[in-house]
C-alpha positions as CSV (number, residue, x, y, z in Angstrom):
1,M,-4.3,17.9,-128.4
2,K,-3.7,21.0,-126.0
3,K,-6.6,19.9,-123.3
4,A,-5.4,16.9,-123.3
5,A,-1.7,17.9,-122.6
6,I,-3.4,19.8,-119.4
7,T,-5.8,17.3,-118.5
8,M,-2.8,14.6,-118.0
9,L,-0.7,17.4,-116.5
10,V,-3.3,17.5,-113.8
11,V,-3.4,13.7,-113.2
12,M,0.0,14.0,-112.8
13,M,0.2,16.2,-110.5
14,M,-2.7,14.8,-108.5
15,A,-1.2,11.3,-108.3
16,V,2.2,13.2,-106.7
17,L,0.3,15.2,-104.1
18,T,-2.0,11.7,-102.9
19,G,1.3,10.1,-102.4
20,C,2.7,12.8,-100.9
21,I,0.1,13.7,-97.9
22,N,0.4,11.5,-94.7
23,Q,-2.3,9.3,-94.3
24,A,-3.6,8.1,-91.4
25,N,-2.9,4.7,-90.0
26,G,-4.0,4.1,-87.1
27,L,-7.1,5.6,-85.1
28,I,-7.5,6.5,-81.5
29,L,-10.8,4.9,-79.7
30,Y,-12.4,6.1,-76.5
31,G,-15.5,4.2,-74.9
32,E,-16.4,0.6,-73.5
33,E,-14.3,-2.5,-73.4
34,A,-17.1,-5.0,-74.6
35,K,-18.0,-2.3,-77.1
36,L,-13.9,-1.6,-78.1
37,K,-13.3,-5.2,-78.5
38,Q,-16.0,-5.8,-81.1
39,V,-14.4,-3.0,-83.1
40,A,-10.9,-4.7,-83.2
41,D,-12.8,-8.5,-83.7
42,T,-14.2,-6.5,-86.6
43,Y,-11.2,-5.5,-88.2
44,K,-8.4,-7.9,-87.0
45,D,-7.1,-8.6,-90.1
46,D,-6.4,-4.9,-90.7
47,I,-4.3,-4.2,-87.4
48,K,-1.3,-4.0,-87.1
49,F,-0.9,-4.3,-83.3
50,Q,-3.3,-2.6,-80.8
51,N,-2.6,-1.5,-77.1
52,I,-5.4,-1.0,-74.6
53,Y,-5.3,1.4,-71.9
54,N,-7.3,2.2,-68.2
55,I,-8.6,5.6,-68.0
56,K,-10.8,6.9,-66.1
57,K,-13.4,9.7,-67.0
58,I,-14.8,12.5,-64.3
59,G,-16.7,15.3,-64.1
60,T,-15.5,18.5,-62.6
61,N,-17.1,22.6,-62.4
62,D,-18.4,21.3,-65.8
63,K,-15.5,20.0,-67.4
64,E,-14.8,16.7,-68.5
65,V,-11.5,15.4,-67.3
66,L,-9.3,12.4,-68.8
67,V,-7.1,10.7,-65.8
68,L,-4.4,8.2,-67.2
69,S,-1.8,6.4,-65.1
70,E,1.6,7.4,-65.6
71,T,2.4,4.3,-67.2
72,T,-0.2,4.7,-69.9
73,A,1.4,8.6,-70.5
74,R,4.7,7.6,-71.1
75,E,3.5,5.2,-73.6
76,L,1.4,7.6,-75.1
77,I,4.9,9.9,-75.5
78,R,7.0,7.2,-76.4
79,M,4.7,6.3,-79.5
80,E,4.5,10.5,-80.2
81,L,0.8,10.9,-79.6
82,W,1.2,13.0,-76.9
83,K,2.1,16.3,-78.3
84,E,2.0,20.5,-77.2
85,V,-0.3,22.8,-78.6
86,K,1.9,25.4,-79.7
87,N,-1.0,27.4,-81.4
88,D,-4.6,27.1,-83.7
89,T,-2.5,25.3,-86.3
90,Q,0.5,23.9,-84.8
91,L,1.5,20.7,-82.7
92,S,4.7,19.5,-81.6
93,V,5.2,16.0,-80.3
94,L,5.8,16.3,-76.0
95,K,9.2,14.8,-75.6
96,G,8.8,13.8,-71.3
97,M,7.1,14.2,-68.6
98,P,8.0,16.4,-65.4
99,T,8.3,13.7,-62.2
100,I,4.8,13.3,-60.5
101,R,5.1,13.9,-56.8
102,N,3.0,11.0,-54.3
103,E,-0.8,12.1,-53.7
104,S,-0.5,15.0,-56.7
105,G,-0.6,15.1,-60.4
106,L,0.1,17.1,-63.7
107,L,-3.0,18.7,-65.3
108,F,-2.9,19.4,-68.9
109,A,-5.4,21.7,-70.4
110,K,-6.4,25.0,-72.6
111,P,-4.9,27.9,-70.3
112,E,-8.6,29.0,-69.6
113,D,-8.8,25.2,-67.9
114,K,-5.8,25.1,-66.1
115,H,-7.3,25.7,-62.5
116,I,-9.7,22.1,-62.7
117,Q,-9.5,21.1,-59.5
118,I,-9.6,17.6,-58.5
119,A,-10.3,16.2,-54.6
120,G,-7.5,14.5,-52.6
121,L,-5.3,15.5,-55.6
122,D,-2.6,18.9,-55.6
123,L,-2.5,19.0,-59.4
124,S,0.5,21.1,-61.3
125,Y,-0.6,22.7,-64.7
126,E,1.8,21.9,-67.4
127,G,0.3,23.4,-70.4
128,N,-1.9,22.7,-73.2
129,S,-1.3,18.9,-74.2
130,V,-3.7,16.8,-76.7
131,I,-3.7,13.0,-77.4
132,G,-3.5,12.1,-80.8
133,D,-4.2,15.5,-82.8
134,S,-6.4,17.5,-81.6
135,R,-8.6,17.5,-77.8
136,R,-11.3,14.3,-78.1
137,Y,-13.6,13.1,-75.3
138,T,-12.3,15.6,-73.0
139,N,-11.7,19.2,-71.5
140,A,-8.2,18.6,-70.1
141,Y,-6.0,15.2,-69.4
142,V,-3.9,14.6,-65.4
143,V,-1.6,12.0,-64.8
144,V,-0.9,10.2,-62.0
145,K,1.1,8.0,-60.3
146,D,-0.4,4.6,-61.0
147,S,-0.7,3.9,-57.7
148,T,-3.1,6.8,-57.0
149,F,-5.0,5.9,-60.3
150,E,-6.4,2.7,-58.9
151,T,-7.9,4.7,-55.9
152,I,-9.4,7.5,-58.4
153,K,-13.2,7.7,-58.1
154,G,-14.8,8.0,-61.5
155,T,-16.3,6.2,-64.5
156,M,-13.8,3.5,-65.8
157,K,-13.1,3.7,-69.8
158,Q,-10.5,2.8,-72.2
159,M,-8.0,3.6,-74.6
160,T,-7.6,1.7,-78.0
161,V,-4.9,2.7,-79.7
162,M,-4.7,0.9,-83.1
163,H,-2.0,0.9,-85.6
164,T,-3.8,-0.3,-88.6
165,K,-2.5,-1.6,-92.0
166,K,-4.4,0.8,-93.8
167,S,-6.4,4.2,-93.8
168,M,-9.2,3.5,-91.7
169,D,-11.5,6.7,-92.9
170,E,-13.6,4.6,-94.9
171,E,-14.8,2.5,-91.8
172,L,-15.5,5.6,-89.6
173,V,-19.3,5.6,-90.1
174,K,-19.6,2.2,-88.8
175,I,-16.9,2.3,-86.3
176,K,-18.5,5.3,-84.3
177,D,-21.7,3.4,-83.3
178,Y,-19.1,1.7,-81.0
179,T,-17.3,4.6,-79.1
180,D,-17.8,7.5,-77.3
181,A,-15.3,9.5,-79.4
182,F,-12.6,8.3,-81.7
183,Q,-9.7,10.2,-83.8
184,L,-7.5,8.9,-87.1
185,V,-3.8,9.2,-85.5
186,T,-0.7,8.9,-87.8
187,L,1.8,6.4,-85.9
188,K,5.1,6.2,-86.6
189,E,6.3,2.3,-86.2
190,L,7.4,1.7,-83.1
191,K,10.8,-0.9,-82.7
């Protein structure tokens, strides 16, 4: 009887704790347009909405840099996906972005990478920030004016943000074959 009561208590505690844990309700996928479209088509019934962004990947000084347009960066901030790294275990949502001057860009990277340079751009280091909950697919992010983005030489890639109806963690084994990188994220409901 005592064993049954303890077992029942453990099961109830697990049920309560499982309900309290934030489950990922979204994905960020990085890669080639055609392959990311295949993922979207395969899981279309599980997707509430998706946003597709053009990004450029540049290699410089043995570092990989993702270049984003100002419009893309501001959209990620609006979705609360752009986060400042406070320390090894704590992130906070970035609330805004400094103004970008012509022929310049904003650099977001670890402190040891704050001297990254891209030819033709005057970069201003704006701190250690990530997209989602960790730095994937890159060492640093550079945000430039939309018009400057078009002139940047780099490999055109896409970043797709999917708000899903359920956690997609069980599907990652299949999805990984279609992406260069991915991460689970928790998205807020957008108005």
